[in-house]
N, C-alpha and C positions, 0 to 999 in steps of 0.2 A: 506436312502431314500432322493432323490433330486428332484429338479424341472424337471430334465431330465427324471427321472423315470415317473413322472406324465405326461409329454408330450408323452412319449411312450405309456403309459396306455390309454390316451384319444384318441390317433391315432388308437390304436387297437379297442377301442370301436366304433369309427366311421367307420373304414374299415372292421371290423369283421374278418380280417385275418392278420397274422404277415407279410405276403408278401406285402399286401396293405399298412400297416403301415410303413414298411421299405421303400417302394417307396416314400411315402408321406414325410417322414422325411429325406430322402436321407441317410439311414443307411443300413447296411447289415441285412438280415433276422435273422441270429444268434444273432446279437446285440439286436434286438427287443425281441426275445425269452428270452434272458438272462435278459433283463430289467424286463420283466413280472415275471420271476422266482424269481428274487431278491425281487420284491415287495411282492409276495406271501410268500416267506420265512420270510421277515421282519415282516409282519402282521400275519403270521401263519394261512392263510386262502386262499381258492381257490377263484380267482376273475373271472375266465372264465370256461365255459364248452364247449367242442368241440362237435358239432353236424353237421355231413355231411360236413366236411372240413371247417366249419365256427365256429367262437368263439362267444359265447353268455354270457352275464354277469350273474353271480350268484347274490343272494340278497346282499351279502357283496360287490360285484363288483359294483352294482348299487349305493349303498351308497357312495362308493369311487368315482364313476363317478361324482356325484353331487358336492361333496366337491372338487374334483380335478379341475373341471371346474371353481369353485369359486376362488380357489387358483391361478390358472393360469391367470384368468381374472384380479384379484387384482394385480398380479405381472406385467402383461403387462400394466395395467393402471399406476402403479408406474413407470415403465420404461419410459412410454410416458411423464408423468408429470416431472420426473427428467430430461429427455432429453430436454424438452421445457424450463425448468428452466436454464439448462446449456447453452441454446442458447440465453438467455436474455443478452443483451449487456449493463450491468449496472455495474458501478464501484464506489467505495467509496474511495476518495482520500483525504489524509491529508497533511497539510503543516504547517511548523512553520511560524511565522509572516512575516519575510522578504521574504522568498520564496513564500509564499501565496500572497504577495502583488505585487511582481515584476516578478517572474519566472513562477508561476503557470498559470496565466490568458492566456498567449499565448499558453501554452500547452493545456489548456481546449478548446480554440478556435479551435486548430488543431484537437482535439479529436472529437468535434462536427461536423467539416467539413468532417471527415473521413467517417462517415455514419450517416444518419438520425435516424437509429435504436439505436444509442448509447445514453445512459443517464448516468448522473453522479451526485454524491453528493460531495461537497468539504467542508472540515472542516479546519479552520485556528486557530491555538492556539500555545502556547509555546512548545518547543521541548519535555519537559518531559511529558506533557499532550498528545501530539500526539503519542509519543512512547508507552505510556500506552494503548492508544486506539488501536494501532496496535497489541500489546500484547494480548488484550482482544478480538481480531477479530472484533472490531467495525469499523475498517478501513481495506481496502484491501491492500493498500500500501501508503507510504507517503514520502515526501521530507522534510528533517529536517537539521538544522545546528547544529554543535557542536558534543559533545560526546553522543554516544548511549550506554547505560549500559546493556540492556537486552541480555542475552545469547540465548533467544528464537527467536531472529530476525536475518534475513539475512541482512547484511549491505553492501552497495556498494558505495564507494566514487565516487562522480560525478564531483564536481568542488570546487574551493576555493573561499571564500568570504572575502574580506578585510574589516576590521573594523576600524573606525576612532573615535578619541575623538573630538566631535563636540561642538561648542559654537556659539553664535551670533558673527557677524563680528566686533562688537564694544566692545567685551569682553576685559578686561585688559590684558589677556594673548595672544590675537590674534596677536599682533605685535612682539612677542618674537620669535626668530629663533629656540630656543629649550626650552622646559619646562620640569620640573621634577615632579615626583609624589608628592613632597612636595609643589610645586606650586599649584597643584590641590587641595591639602588638605585645602586650604584657601577658596575654593569656593563650592557652593552647588552642590551635586551630584544628577542628575536627572536620574532615572533608569527605566529599564523594570521591570516587576514583577519577583518574585522568580521563578527559573526554566528556565529563559532565558539564552541561551549559551553565549550571549554577556556580560550580567551582570556577569555571573560566571567567565569569563576570567578576567575582570577588578578587581573583588573582590579578585580573587586569587593573582593578582599582588599587591593589597593593603596588603594582608596578608604577601606575600614575602617581602614587603618593611617595614613591622612592623607598618602599618598604619591601624587604624580602621575607616572605612568610612561608614556612615549610610546614605542611600538615604533620601533626604528631600521630594522627590516626586517619586512615583512608580506607573506605569500604564502599561497596555498591548497594548496600542494604540500608534503606532509610530508617527502618525500625531499630537496627543496631546503632545507628547514629544517634537516634533519640535517647536510647538507653545510655549511651556514652555521655550525652549532655546531662542527664539526670544525676550522674554519679561523679562528674568531674567539674573542674572550673573552666572547661572548654566552651567554645562557641562554634556555630556552624551556620552556613547559609542554606536555607531550605525553602521549598515551595510552601507558601502559607497554607495552602489547602492540605498539605501533608501533616501539618502540626496543629490544625484547627482545633481538634479535640483537646490536645494538651494545653493549648492557650486558654481555652474556655475553662478547663479544670484548674488552671493556675500552676500546673506542673512546669511549664515552660513560659518564657516571656520573649517578646520581640524587642530586641535592643534598639533604641532610637539612634541610629547612626546619623550624625550631623550632616545636613545638606546632601543627603544621598539616598536615592530610592533605587531599588533593583527590581526590574521587571523583565520578563522574557515573553516572546510570542510562541504560542503553541501552533504548530503548522501541520497540515496534511501533506504528505509527499508520496509520489509514485513515479516510476520511470517514464520519461517522455515518450519512449517507444512502446510502452505497455498498452495492450488492448484492454479497454475497460469492459470487462465481462459484465453480464447482467447482475451477478452477485456483488461485484464491486460497485455498480450503480446503486444497488439497494443499500449497501453500507454507507455510501455518500449521502443518500437521501435521509437515512436514519440519523446520521451525524448532523446534517444541516437542520433537521427537525429538532434535534436536541438543543442545538445552538439557538434556534429561533424561539423555542419555548423558554429557554433559560434567559434569553434577552428580555423577556417580559417581566422578570423579577425586578424588584426595586434596586436602586443604586446601593442603598445601605446593605441589602442582602448580598449583593455582588461583592461589596467591599469586605464584608465579614468573611466570605468564603475565599477571598483573595483571587477571584477569577473575574476577568472583565471580558465579556464576549464581544466579538467583532462580527459584522455582517459577512455572510459567505459571499465570495466573489464569483 
């Protein structure tokens, strides 16, 4: 027994003939008769009596009519509500700190300009936290830096982000043409919180070099880190785009670590079982448009910004 059977049954109740019901439902008359026969066979009861070429409900048929109307009304109400929910243009976007600070704001501006009906929530945190939120369906999609570990997520490489070892311009190492990891060992390490892809990269390099480096200062706020750099002898690994202004103004410098470059990939992630709603498709299109437009910049401009764009896959 299906909803289609109930629709046939109610139509026959209303029209009192299989011919009228068939016309109303745009079905053949044999299809309507078959539907009624299947219902009667399923419940093992007669639902109609034929009197003078018209069909009248039996007592059992009347009970079914009452319930069938309720079931169909509930179903149609559900369809209407779910459809309306699907038309809502709301998206929950996540981003890791560097992306959320520099790349996400212009995207959200474009999203808001696309339609007044669009609403969004934006969450900015470290990569591992954002990844977990996408896994748990707490976010629709996100832009993160570094490695994504979950096999439950769709991962699309979007662009490369250059990392620099930064310190204040008056730092003792600032005038050296090349520095080694052993040089860094002598100075305080100012770091992002655990789970940051930038911190993970530098700590991995420490391990490879046989050096145990413990941060003296750890925080999730990049602005706080920059202030700490300005007033201490410490150093930090940061996204170049996050310190671009300070580098131009000469407040901070990028220390030239010998024979080592740090880069990470900025990735778009969403759950592999996630239905891509219209608003998510719009966000994707705006993101790809921004990447396409940015890729037309000169190489020198990209190098200055510390961002290297990759073609969308």
